[in-house]
C-alpha positions as CSV (number, residue, x, y, z in Angstrom):
1,M,-23.3,26.0,0.9
2,A,-25.4,24.8,-1.5
3,D,-24.2,22.3,-4.1
4,Y,-22.2,23.7,-6.6
5,R,-23.9,22.2,-9.2
6,T,-27.6,23.7,-8.6
7,L,-25.9,27.3,-8.6
8,S,-26.7,29.7,-11.5
9,H,-23.9,30.9,-14.1
10,Q,-23.9,34.2,-12.4
11,Q,-23.3,32.7,-8.9
12,L,-20.7,30.1,-10.3
13,E,-18.7,33.1,-11.8
14,Q,-19.0,34.9,-8.5
15,L,-17.6,32.2,-6.8
16,R,-14.9,31.8,-8.9
17,R,-13.2,34.8,-8.2
18,E,-14.0,35.1,-4.5
19,L,-12.3,31.1,-5.1
20,V,-8.9,32.5,-7.5
21,D,-8.5,35.6,-4.4
22,R,-8.2,32.8,-2.1
23,Y,-6.0,30.7,-4.0
24,E,-3.7,34.2,-5.3
25,Q,-3.2,34.5,-1.5
26,F,-1.6,31.3,-1.3
27,Q,0.6,31.7,-4.3
28,Q,2.1,34.6,-2.8
29,Q,3.4,33.0,0.6
30,G,5.8,30.7,-1.7
31,L,5.1,27.1,-0.2
32,K,7.0,24.3,-0.7
33,L,5.3,21.2,0.8
34,D,5.5,17.9,-0.3
35,M,2.6,15.4,0.5
36,S,3.7,13.1,-2.9
37,R,4.6,10.0,-1.3
38,G,3.7,8.0,2.1
39,K,6.8,8.8,3.8
40,P,7.4,8.3,7.8
41,A,8.1,11.6,10.1
42,A,11.2,12.2,12.1
43,D,9.2,11.7,15.1
44,Q,8.0,8.5,14.3
45,F,11.9,7.2,13.3
46,D,12.8,8.7,17.0
47,L,10.2,6.0,18.6
48,V,12.6,3.5,17.4
49,S,15.8,5.3,18.3
50,G,17.0,2.3,20.4
51,L,16.7,0.2,17.8
52,L,20.3,1.3,17.2
53,D,21.3,0.0,20.5
54,A,20.0,-3.1,20.5
55,V,23.0,-4.4,18.9
56,N,26.5,-3.3,19.4
57,S,29.8,-4.2,19.8
58,Q,29.5,-5.3,23.3
59,S,26.3,-8.0,22.4
60,S,26.1,-11.8,21.7
61,L,25.8,-12.0,18.3
62,L,24.3,-15.5,18.2
63,A,21.3,-16.1,17.2
64,A,18.2,-18.6,19.2
65,D,19.7,-21.3,17.7
66,G,23.5,-20.5,18.5
67,V,24.1,-19.3,14.4
68,D,26.8,-16.7,14.7
69,C,24.9,-13.9,12.6
70,R,27.9,-12.4,11.4
71,N,28.5,-15.4,9.1
72,Y,26.9,-17.3,7.1
73,G,23.6,-19.8,8.2
74,D,19.9,-19.7,8.5
75,F,19.4,-19.0,4.9
76,T,15.6,-18.5,5.4
77,G,15.7,-16.0,8.5
78,I,17.2,-16.1,12.1
79,P,14.4,-18.0,14.4
80,E,13.3,-15.2,17.0
81,C,12.8,-12.8,13.7
82,K,10.7,-15.5,12.1
83,A,8.2,-16.4,15.0
84,I,7.3,-12.0,15.0
85,F,6.6,-12.3,11.6
86,C,4.9,-16.2,11.7
87,E,2.5,-14.4,14.4
88,M,2.1,-11.5,12.3
89,L,1.0,-13.1,8.8
90,G,-0.4,-16.5,11.0
91,V,2.1,-18.6,9.0
92,S,4.4,-21.4,10.1
93,F,7.9,-21.6,10.0
94,D,8.5,-23.2,6.9
95,E,6.3,-21.2,5.2
96,I,8.2,-17.8,5.6
97,F,11.5,-16.1,4.3
98,I,13.1,-13.0,5.8
99,C,15.0,-11.3,3.1
100,G,16.5,-7.6,2.9
101,N,14.9,-4.5,3.7
102,S,12.7,-3.9,0.7
103,S,9.4,-6.1,0.2
104,L,9.1,-4.3,-3.0
105,A,12.2,-5.4,-4.1
106,V,11.3,-9.0,-3.3
107,M,8.0,-8.7,-5.3
108,Y,9.8,-7.6,-8.4
109,D,12.0,-10.3,-7.6
110,A,9.1,-12.7,-7.1
111,L,7.4,-11.8,-10.6
112,G,10.9,-12.1,-12.2
113,K,11.1,-15.6,-11.2
114,M,7.4,-16.4,-12.3
115,M,8.7,-15.1,-15.5
116,L,11.7,-17.0,-16.0
117,H,11.2,-20.5,-14.0
118,G,7.6,-20.4,-12.9
119,V,7.0,-20.5,-8.9
120,R,4.8,-23.4,-8.6
121,P,5.6,-27.0,-8.5
122,G,6.0,-28.0,-12.3
123,A,4.7,-24.7,-13.5
124,K,5.6,-23.7,-16.9
125,P,7.9,-20.0,-17.0
126,W,5.6,-17.0,-18.2
127,C,7.7,-15.8,-20.5
128,R,7.6,-18.8,-22.8
129,E,3.6,-17.9,-23.2
130,G,2.1,-15.2,-25.4
131,N,0.2,-12.4,-23.8
132,L,0.3,-12.0,-20.1
133,K,-2.8,-10.1,-18.2
134,F,-3.0,-9.2,-14.7
135,L,-5.5,-7.7,-12.3
136,C,-5.1,-4.6,-10.3
137,P,-7.8,-3.2,-8.4
138,V,-8.1,0.8,-8.7
139,P,-7.3,3.0,-7.2
140,G,-4.5,0.7,-6.1
141,Y,-0.4,1.3,-5.6
142,D,1.4,2.9,-8.5
143,R,4.7,0.7,-7.6
144,H,2.8,-2.4,-8.3
145,F,1.6,-1.6,-11.4
146,A,5.2,-0.2,-12.2
147,I,6.6,-3.8,-11.5
148,T,3.7,-5.2,-13.8
149,E,4.0,-2.9,-16.6
150,R,7.9,-3.2,-16.5
151,Y,7.2,-7.4,-17.1
152,G,5.2,-6.7,-20.3
153,F,1.9,-7.6,-18.5
154,E,-1.5,-6.1,-19.7
155,M,-3.1,-4.7,-16.4
156,I,-7.1,-4.9,-16.3
157,P,-8.5,-2.3,-13.7
158,I,-10.7,-4.0,-11.3
159,E,-12.7,-1.6,-9.2
160,M,-12.5,-1.6,-5.0
161,T,-15.7,-1.7,-3.4
162,P,-16.4,-1.3,0.2
163,E,-15.8,-4.9,0.6
164,G,-12.6,-5.1,-1.8
165,P,-11.9,-6.1,-5.2
166,D,-15.8,-6.2,-7.3
167,M,-15.2,-10.4,-6.9
168,D,-18.0,-10.8,-9.3
169,Q,-15.4,-8.8,-12.0
170,V,-12.7,-10.4,-10.9
171,E,-14.4,-14.4,-11.0
172,R,-16.1,-13.9,-14.3
173,L,-12.6,-12.4,-15.8
174,V,-10.2,-15.2,-14.3
175,A,-12.5,-18.1,-15.2
176,A,-12.9,-17.1,-19.0
177,D,-9.2,-16.3,-19.9
178,S,-5.9,-18.4,-18.9
179,S,-3.9,-15.3,-19.9
180,I,-4.6,-13.4,-16.7
181,K,-1.3,-14.7,-14.3
182,G,-2.5,-12.9,-11.1
183,I,-3.8,-10.1,-8.9
184,W,-2.2,-7.5,-6.9
185,C,-4.0,-7.3,-3.3
186,V,-3.4,-4.7,-0.6
187,P,-5.8,-6.2,1.8
188,K,-5.6,-4.2,4.8
189,Y,-6.1,-0.6,4.7
190,S,-5.7,-0.9,1.1
191,N,-3.7,2.1,-0.5
192,P,-4.9,4.8,-0.9
193,Q,-8.6,4.0,0.2
194,G,-8.3,2.1,3.5
195,I,-10.4,-0.7,2.8
196,T,-9.7,-3.8,4.8
197,Y,-11.1,-6.8,2.6
198,S,-14.1,-8.3,3.9
199,D,-14.1,-12.1,4.8
200,E,-16.5,-12.8,2.1
201,T,-13.7,-11.3,-0.2
202,V,-11.1,-13.2,1.1
203,R,-12.4,-16.7,0.7
204,R,-14.2,-15.7,-2.7
205,L,-10.4,-14.9,-3.7
206,A,-9.1,-18.4,-2.4
207,R,-12.3,-20.4,-4.0
208,M,-12.6,-19.0,-7.4
209,K,-12.0,-21.2,-10.5
210,T,-9.5,-19.7,-12.9
211,A,-8.5,-20.7,-16.5
212,A,-4.8,-20.2,-15.6
213,D,-3.5,-23.3,-13.6
214,D,-0.5,-21.1,-12.3
215,F,-2.6,-18.1,-11.1
216,I,-1.4,-16.3,-8.1
217,I,-2.5,-13.6,-5.5
218,M,0.2,-11.1,-4.8
219,W,-1.0,-10.5,-1.3
220,D,0.9,-7.2,0.2
221,N,0.0,-7.0,3.5
222,A,2.1,-3.7,3.9
223,Y,0.0,-2.2,6.7
224,A,-0.9,-5.3,8.4
225,V,-0.1,-3.2,11.8
226,H,-0.8,0.2,11.0
227,D,-4.3,0.8,13.1
228,L,-5.0,4.4,13.5
229,Y,-7.5,3.3,16.2
230,P,-6.2,0.4,18.0
231,E,-9.6,0.1,20.1
232,H,-10.6,-0.9,16.7
233,R,-8.6,-2.7,14.6
234,D,-9.7,-4.1,11.7
235,H,-9.9,-7.5,10.9
236,L,-8.3,-9.6,8.1
237,L,-9.0,-13.3,7.1
238,N,-6.0,-15.3,6.8
239,I,-5.8,-15.5,3.1
240,L,-3.0,-19.2,3.0
241,A,-5.2,-20.6,5.5
242,E,-8.3,-20.1,2.8
243,C,-6.4,-21.1,0.3
244,K,-5.3,-24.4,1.8
245,A,-8.9,-25.1,2.9
246,A,-10.0,-24.7,-0.8
247,G,-7.6,-27.0,-2.0
248,D,-5.0,-24.4,-3.4
249,P,-2.1,-23.6,-1.2
250,D,0.2,-22.4,-3.5
251,R,-2.3,-19.4,-4.9
252,V,-0.9,-16.9,-2.6
253,M,2.1,-15.1,-2.1
254,M,2.4,-12.7,1.0
255,F,4.1,-9.8,1.5
256,A,5.0,-7.8,4.3
257,S,8.2,-5.2,5.8
258,T,8.9,-2.8,8.4
259,S,9.8,-0.1,6.6
260,K,7.1,1.9,8.3
261,I,7.4,0.2,11.4
262,S,11.3,1.0,12.0
263,Y,13.5,2.6,9.4
264,A,12.7,2.9,5.7
265,G,15.3,1.4,3.9
266,A,17.2,-0.2,6.9
267,G,14.1,-2.8,8.0
268,I,13.3,-6.3,7.2
269,A,11.2,-7.7,4.3
270,V,9.4,-11.4,4.1
271,F,7.6,-13.4,2.0
272,A,5.1,-16.4,2.8
273,C,3.8,-18.8,0.8
274,S,2.9,-22.4,1.0
275,K,5.7,-25.2,1.9
276,G,5.7,-26.4,-1.9
277,M,6.1,-23.2,-3.0
278,M,8.9,-22.2,-0.5
279,E,11.2,-25.2,-1.3
280,R,10.8,-24.1,-4.9
281,M,11.7,-20.1,-4.3
282,K,14.6,-21.6,-1.7
283,K,16.1,-23.2,-4.9
284,L,16.1,-20.5,-7.3
285,L,17.5,-18.1,-4.0
286,T,20.3,-20.4,-3.2
287,I,21.5,-19.4,-6.7
288,Q,20.8,-15.7,-6.1
289,T,22.3,-15.3,-2.5
290,I,24.0,-17.0,0.4
291,G,21.9,-15.0,2.9
292,F,20.4,-12.0,3.9
293,D,21.7,-9.0,6.9
294,K,21.1,-11.8,9.8
295,I,22.6,-8.4,12.1
296,N,19.7,-6.4,11.6
297,M,17.3,-9.3,12.2
298,L,18.5,-9.7,15.0
299,R,18.7,-6.0,16.0
300,H,14.6,-6.0,15.2
301,A,14.3,-9.3,17.1
302,R,15.5,-7.9,20.1
303,Y,14.3,-4.8,20.5
304,F,10.6,-5.4,19.3
305,K,11.0,-8.7,21.5
306,N,7.7,-10.4,19.8
307,L,4.1,-9.2,18.1
308,D,3.0,-7.6,21.4
309,G,6.5,-5.1,21.2
310,I,5.3,-4.4,17.4
311,M,1.8,-3.4,18.2
312,A,2.6,-1.3,21.1
313,H,5.2,0.7,19.1
314,M,2.5,0.8,16.4
315,D,0.0,2.2,18.9
316,R,2.5,4.7,20.2
317,Q,2.5,5.6,16.3
318,A,-0.7,6.1,15.6
319,E,-0.7,8.4,18.6
320,L,1.5,10.6,16.1
321,L,-0.6,10.1,13.1
322,R,-4.2,10.3,14.3
323,P,-4.1,14.0,14.4
324,K,-2.4,14.3,10.8
325,F,-5.2,12.1,9.6
326,R,-7.8,14.2,11.4
327,T,-6.5,17.8,9.8
328,V,-7.1,16.6,6.5
329,L,-10.4,15.0,7.1
330,D,-11.8,17.7,9.2
331,A,-10.9,20.8,6.5
332,F,-12.5,18.2,3.9
333,E,-16.0,17.9,6.0
334,R,-15.4,21.6,6.8
335,E,-14.5,22.8,3.2
336,L,-16.0,20.1,0.8
337,A,-19.0,18.7,2.1
338,G,-22.3,19.0,0.7
339,K,-21.2,20.9,-2.2
340,G,-21.1,18.2,-4.6
341,V,-17.5,18.6,-5.6
342,A,-16.0,15.9,-3.7
343,E,-15.8,12.2,-1.7
344,W,-13.7,10.5,0.6
345,L,-13.5,8.0,2.7
346,N,-12.2,7.7,6.6
347,P,-9.8,5.0,6.8
348,N,-9.2,3.6,10.1
349,G,-5.4,2.6,9.4
350,G,-2.7,2.5,6.9
351,Y,-0.9,5.6,5.2
352,F,-3.3,7.8,2.8
353,I,-6.6,9.2,2.0
354,S,-8.4,8.6,-0.9
355,L,-10.2,11.9,-2.3
356,D,-12.3,11.4,-5.1
357,V,-13.2,14.5,-7.0
358,M,-15.5,15.8,-9.6
359,D,-14.9,14.0,-12.7
360,G,-12.6,15.5,-15.0
361,C,-10.5,17.7,-12.2
362,A,-8.0,15.7,-10.8
363,K,-5.3,17.1,-13.0
364,R,-6.5,20.6,-12.8
365,V,-6.5,20.3,-8.8
366,V,-2.8,18.5,-8.8
367,Q,-1.7,21.4,-11.5
368,L,-3.2,24.1,-9.3
369,C,-1.8,22.9,-5.8
370,K,1.9,22.4,-7.6
371,D,1.6,26.2,-9.0
372,A,1.2,27.4,-5.4
373,G,3.6,25.3,-3.6
374,V,2.0,22.1,-2.6
375,T,3.0,19.2,-4.5
376,L,0.8,15.9,-4.4
377,T,1.1,12.4,-6.0
378,S,0.7,12.5,-9.6
379,A,-3.1,12.7,-10.8
380,G,-3.8,8.8,-12.4
381,A,-0.9,7.5,-10.3
382,T,-3.3,5.3,-8.5
383,F,-4.6,3.5,-12.4
384,P,-2.6,1.3,-14.5
385,Y,-0.7,3.5,-16.7
386,G,-1.5,6.6,-15.0
387,R,-4.6,6.7,-16.6
388,D,-7.5,7.4,-14.7
389,P,-10.7,6.6,-16.9
390,R,-12.8,9.5,-14.8
391,D,-9.7,11.6,-13.8
392,R,-10.8,12.3,-10.5
393,N,-9.0,10.3,-7.7
394,I,-6.0,12.0,-5.8
395,R,-4.1,10.0,-3.1
396,V,-3.3,12.2,0.0
397,A,-0.3,11.2,2.2
398,P,-0.4,13.0,5.7
399,T,2.2,11.5,7.3
400,Y,5.0,13.7,6.3
401,P,4.6,17.1,7.1
402,T,4.0,18.7,10.5
403,I,0.4,19.6,11.7
404,P,1.1,23.4,10.9
405,E,2.0,22.6,6.8
406,L,-0.8,20.0,6.8
407,E,-3.1,22.5,7.8
408,Q,-1.9,24.9,5.0
409,A,-1.4,22.2,2.3
410,V,-5.2,20.9,2.9
411,A,-6.5,24.5,2.9
412,L,-5.2,25.2,-0.3
413,L,-6.0,21.6,-1.9
414,C,-9.7,22.4,-0.5
415,I,-9.6,25.8,-2.7
416,C,-8.3,23.8,-5.8
417,V,-10.9,21.6,-5.5
418,Q,-13.3,23.9,-5.7
419,L,-11.9,25.9,-8.0
420,A,-11.3,23.3,-10.4
421,A,-15.2,22.0,-10.0
422,V,-16.5,25.8,-10.7
423,E,-14.3,25.9,-14.0
424,K,-15.9,22.5,-15.3
425,L,-19.8,23.6,-14.3
426,L,-18.8,26.9,-15.6
427,R,-17.5,25.5,-19.3
428,D,-20.3,22.9,-19.1
C-alpha cells in the first residue's frame, strides 16, 4: 500500500469506506479490553507464588544482623534486602533506604520534603521561594507529571532523543534559570518509549552547570532489570558515581521497586542518594515513621536471595512478555508500515510501546478504540497537563491482556490509526 499522503481524494474516500466497514465489524463484537495501564498479568504473579511461603509461622524471623523483624529496628532496612538493591543500583549500604511498597509514594514524599525542608544539607525549603519549575522529558510518565503539578511546579517539556532528554535544551535552561529545581528521568527503558540514556547523557546530567544550587535529578530507575532480551541487556551508567566524580554527589535521588518484579502493591520500594543527603532524609523520616515492613523485606530477600536470583526471575518473566510485545509490533509492521500514518520504537525492555500517529489524530484514535470496546491510555497523558501539542503520542501497554485479547485490540487499534489519518487527509 502506498503512503496515504500520496493518494487522491477519490482513493482516500474509498479507503475510508473500507476502514469504516472493518471498524463496524469490531463494534459489533462487544469487546471490553483494557490496555490503559502497564499492569502485570496473572501469569507473571504465578512466577513468584513461592514468595508467599518464603516466610511463615515456622520460619526464623531474625534478619542477618540478628534483628527480630517482628519488632522495631533496622530503620533503614534489613541488611540482606539492602544488599540486593545496593548491587542493583550500584550504591553502598549507607546510601540506600528500604521503604514500603511504592516508589511512587517515596517520590511524592521526597518532593514534599524538599518543599517543606529542603533536602540537601543547608538547602532552603522550596516553599519559601517564588515560582518553581521542573523539567519533564516527553513523552514521559503521567504520574511524575501529576506529582509535580500537585506541588505547584510549572512543568517544562523536554524532547526525548534516542540518547535520552535533549541535553542541549536541558543545559541551556538550567544554566539560565534558578527557578528550575529538577528534572524527572526514567533512565532505562523509559516510559513509554523504551529509551535507555546514553553514557554521554548521564555524564552531561551530572556535570552540567545549574543556576539553582539545589537542583535535583529524580532518577526513577523503575525498569532497571526489565530486559525483554536478556542476551542484549541495555547498559546504564551509574548516575550517583558520575555526580560524585563531577563534585556534586547531592544532585541525584535514585528510586526503584519490585512492584513489577514480585507483587504490585505488596513489593519493596527504595531510594538511594549521597551520604550527606541520606543523613538529612533519615532525620526527617525518624519523625515520620519508626520503620517499614521488615517481614516483607525478609520475605523478598529469602525468596530472591541476591541480584542473580532477581535476574533469573526476570528472564523467566521476559519469556512471558516477549510474545506480547511481538504481537503488537508485528501488527504495526504489517498494518501500518509504509503508509505514512504512524511511527513507533521497538524497545529492548520496559513495559510500554510508544506509538506516534499522524499529527492531530491521537485523541480521535483513542476515542474510536473506546467506542469499539478497547480502552487505551488517554491521549496527551504522556505530556505535562495532559496536553500533547502535536496530539500524536499514544502509550500502548501490552503486558496485561492475553495474546488473543492483544491480537483483537491491536487489530482494532491499527484500523483506528488508519481511519483517523484518512479522515484528517480528507479534511485537509
